[in-house]
C-alpha positions in Angstrom: 29.7 31.4 -21.9 29.0 34.3 -24.2 25.6 35.7 -24.7 25.1 33.7 -28.1 25.4 30.5 -26.2 22.1 31.8 -23.9 20.5 33.2 -27.1 20.3 29.7 -28.6 18.3 28.3 -25.9 16.2 31.3 -25.6 15.3 30.9 -29.1 14.3 27.3 -28.9 12.1 28.1 -26.0 10.4 31.3 -27.9 9.7 28.6 -30.9 8.4 25.9 -28.8 6.2 28.1 -26.5 4.6 30.1 -29.4 3.4 27.3 -31.3 2.4 25.5 -27.7 0.2 28.7 -26.8 -1.6 28.3 -30.2 -2.3 24.7 -29.7 -3.4 25.3 -26.2 -5.8 28.0 -27.0 -7.4 25.7 -29.6 -7.8 23.0 -27.2 -9.0 25.1 -24.5 -11.9 26.5 -26.6 -12.8 23.2 -27.9 -12.9 21.3 -24.5 -13.7 24.0 -22.0 -11.1 22.7 -19.9 -9.5 25.5 -17.1 -6.2 23.4 -16.7 -5.6 23.8 -20.4 -6.6 27.4 -20.2 -4.4 27.9 -17.6 -1.4 26.1 -19.3 -2.4 28.6 -22.6 -1.7 31.6 -20.5 1.3 30.0 -19.1 2.7 29.6 -22.6 1.7 33.0 -23.5 3.9 34.4 -20.4 6.7 31.9 -21.2 6.8 33.5 -24.9 6.6 37.3 -23.6 9.3 36.2 -20.9 12.0 35.0 -24.0 11.1 38.1 -26.0 12.1 39.8 -22.9 15.4 38.2 -22.3 16.4 38.7 -25.8 15.3 42.4 -25.5 17.5 42.7 -22.2 20.7 41.1 -24.1 20.1 43.7 -27.0 20.1 46.6 -24.3 23.0 45.2 -22.4 25.2 45.3 -25.7 25.4 49.1 -25.7 28.6 50.8 -25.3 29.4 52.4 -21.9 28.8 56.3 -22.1 29.3 59.2 -19.3 25.8 58.2 -17.5 27.0 54.7 -17.4 31.1 54.3 -17.5 30.6 51.0 -16.5 28.3 49.5 -19.4 24.7 48.0 -19.5 25.7 44.8 -18.6 23.1 44.6 -15.8 19.8 45.0 -18.2 20.1 41.3 -18.5 19.4 40.8 -14.9 16.9 43.5 -14.8 14.8 42.1 -17.8 15.3 38.4 -16.1 13.7 40.0 -13.0 11.2 41.5 -14.8 10.5 37.9 -16.3 10.1 36.5 -12.8 7.6 39.1 -12.0 5.3 38.2 -15.2 5.2 34.5 -14.6 4.2 35.7 -11.0 1.6 38.0 -12.1 0.4 36.7 -15.5 0.9 32.8 -15.1 0.8 31.7 -11.2 -2.0 34.0 -9.8 -4.2 33.8 -12.9 -4.0 30.0 -12.8 -4.8 30.1 -9.1 -8.0 32.2 -9.5 -9.0 30.3 -12.3 -8.4 26.8 -10.2 -10.3 28.4 -7.3 -13.2 29.2 -9.3 -13.4 26.3 -11.3 -13.3 24.2 -7.9 -16.2 25.8 -6.6 -18.1 26.1 -10.2 -17.2 22.9 -11.9 -17.8 22.6 -15.7 -17.9 19.1 -17.3 -15.3 19.1 -20.4 -16.1 17.9 -24.2 -13.7 16.2 -26.0 -11.3 15.7 -23.6 -9.0 13.4 -26.2 -8.4 16.3 -28.1 -6.9 18.1 -24.9 -4.9 14.9 -24.3 -3.5 15.1 -27.9 -2.5 18.6 -27.8 -0.9 18.1 -24.2 1.1 15.3 -25.7 2.6 17.3 -28.6 3.3 20.1 -26.0 5.2 18.0 -23.9 7.6 16.9 -27.1 8.1 20.5 -27.8 9.0 21.6 -24.4 11.2 18.5 -23.8 12.8 19.7 -26.8 13.5 23.2 -25.5 14.4 22.0 -21.9 17.2 19.5 -23.8 18.5 22.6 -25.4 18.6 24.7 -22.6 20.3 21.8 -20.4 23.0 21.5 -23.4 23.8 24.9 -23.7 24.5 25.1 -19.7 26.6 22.4 -19.6 29.8 24.0 -20.1 28.9 26.7 -17.3 27.8 24.2 -15.1 30.9 22.1 -14.7 30.3 19.5 -11.8 28.1 21.1 -9.8 24.6 20.1 -9.7 21.8 21.7 -11.6 20.5 23.3 -8.1 23.7 25.0 -7.4 24.2 25.8 -11.0 20.9 27.9 -10.9 21.7 29.6 -7.5 25.3 30.3 -8.4 25.2 31.4 -12.1 26.2 34.9 -13.0 24.3 34.3 -16.2 20.7 35.2 -15.9 19.1 33.9 -18.9 19.7 29.9 -18.8 18.8 29.5 -15.4 15.6 31.2 -16.4 14.9 28.9 -19.5 15.6 26.1 -17.4 13.2 26.6 -14.5 10.6 28.0 -17.2 10.8 24.9 -19.1 10.8 22.5 -16.2 7.9 24.4 -14.6 6.0 23.9 -18.0 7.0 20.3 -18.5 5.6 19.7 -14.8 2.6 21.9 -15.8 1.8 20.0 -18.8 1.9 16.6 -16.5 -0.4 18.3 -14.2 -3.2 19.3 -16.8 -2.7 15.7 -18.3 -3.5 13.9 -15.2 -6.2 16.6 -14.5 -7.8 16.1 -17.6 -8.0 12.4 -17.8 -8.8 12.0 -14.1 -12.1 14.5 -15.3 -12.6 12.2 -18.3 -12.0 8.6 -16.2 -14.2 9.8 -13.4 -16.4 12.1 -14.8 -16.0 14.9 -12.1 -14.9 18.0 -13.4 -13.4 19.4 -10.1 -10.3 17.5 -11.0 -9.5 20.1 -13.8 -9.9 22.7 -11.4 -7.4 21.0 -8.8 -4.7 20.5 -11.8 -5.2 24.2 -12.6 -4.5 25.1 -8.9 -1.7 22.9 -8.9 -0.3 24.7 -11.8 -0.4 28.0 -10.5 1.3 26.8 -7.1 3.9 25.6 -9.4 4.4 28.6 -11.2 4.5 30.7 -7.9 7.5 28.7 -6.4 9.4 28.9 -9.8 8.7 32.7 -10.0 9.7 33.2 -6.1 12.9 31.5 -6.9 13.7 33.6 -9.7 12.8 36.7 -7.9 15.1 36.1 -5.2 18.1 35.2 -7.5 17.7 37.7 -9.7 17.3 40.5 -7.0 20.7 39.3 -5.7 22.2 39.7 -9.1 20.6 43.2 -9.4 22.0 44.2 -6.3 25.5 43.1 -7.4 27.1 39.5 -6.8 30.8 39.2 -6.4 33.2 36.4 -7.6 32.4 32.6 -6.9 34.8 31.2 -4.3 36.7 29.2 -7.2 37.3 32.9 -8.9 38.0 34.6 -5.6 40.8 31.9 -5.0 42.3 32.3 -8.6 42.3 36.2 -8.6 44.2 36.0 -5.4 46.8 33.4 -6.7 47.1 35.3 -9.7 48.0 38.6 -8.2 50.9 37.4 -6.0 54.1 36.5 -7.7 56.2 36.6 -4.6 58.7 38.7 -6.5 57.0 42.0 -6.6 53.8 41.6 -5.1 53.9 39.3 -2.3 50.3 39.6 -0.8 46.9 40.7 -1.1 45.8 43.2 1.8 42.4 43.2 0.5 40.0 42.2 -2.3 36.7 43.6 -3.7 34.8 41.9 -6.7 31.4 42.6 -8.3 29.7 41.3 -11.6 29.0 44.5 -13.6 27.2 42.2 -16.1 27.2 38.2 -16.8 30.5 38.4 -18.7 32.2 41.2 -16.9 33.7 41.6 -13.4 35.2 44.7 -11.5 38.1 43.5 -9.6 39.6 46.1 -6.9 42.5 45.1 -4.8 45.1 46.5 -2.5 48.3 44.8 -3.2 51.7 44.8 -0.9 54.7 45.7 -2.8 58.0 44.3 -1.9 59.6 47.3 -0.1 62.5 48.9 -2.1 61.3 48.7 -5.9 61.3 51.9 -8.2 58.1 53.3 -9.5 58.8 51.8 -13.3 59.1 48.3 -11.3 55.5 49.0 -9.6 53.9 49.8 -12.8 55.1 46.9 -14.5 54.4 44.4 -11.6 50.9 45.7 -11.7 50.3 45.4 -15.4 51.9 41.6 -15.0 49.7 40.9 -12.3 46.5 42.2 -14.5 47.5 40.1 -17.0 47.6 37.2 -15.2 44.4 37.7 -13.3 42.7 37.9 -16.8 44.5 35.1 -18.0 42.9 32.8 -15.0 39.6 34.8 -15.0 38.8 36.3 -18.4 35.6 37.9 -17.0 37.7 40.1 -15.0 37.7 42.8 -17.4 37.7 46.1 -15.3 40.7 45.8 -12.8 42.2 48.6 -10.3 45.1 47.7 -8.1 46.3 49.9 -5.5 49.9 49.5 -4.3 50.9 49.6 -0.7 53.1 48.3 2.0 51.9 45.7 4.1 52.0 46.7 7.7 51.4 44.0 10.4 48.8 44.8 12.6 49.6 46.3 15.9 49.1 43.8 19.1 47.3 45.3 21.8 48.4 45.1 25.6 
């Protein structure tokens, strides 16, 4: 998927979270609810995160230069990693601190019905954002499960938005239940418990994203399916009869480096070898469009010596 597809999901999440953040802060000021305040901070973090993702896409679009000959595509991985840190620091740690404080020092709510109405509206807006992210992700997901898509996707923005939106929806449910229980029982400790639950939820999401984005930053290779397609495309059994070894690495979400040593059929002229390499590169790009940077080293296959 192109960056444009991910951008649509990011913009939908940015619009939803900006409006939700304002509404939640108003609700928190009216009701004094800690869980509502934690959700407001959560929405501010999410809004900032979507801005960071858009900035990362802009930085990644820079042309390659002498300092960065393979381009700036990994900026999208870097800013997605920063997003994970923001979720952990601004969202999770704050909510945990606020939750523990409110459990130790409970405060009664006022106008809880206002908070419940705001949370209901927020759930509808977050649901729209989540639906947009799912729709934009389906072409990339294919037949894989959503969890496998998040784990294996080389596109960083869509998994980030999916996890943010799912976490936001679950967090809104936590806040809704906490405020409702506080209103029903008259015990404000439920508000603190709901806030703590939101913090722990955000912590889990942040850790998942940190692990995934760290792996992408280090450099991930082709998926097993892409690896198979590349190997099959390299060999034509006419000029190239096998792949001796293959190395791949994603330089960005839509750009893969392919380096391979290929066994050339003995006896070919230099012009035939050059033609065979050009045709192999074309076949690989036809099967795996992300394989934009390809280096092929021709060699003769030598059977490994058998030790006695």
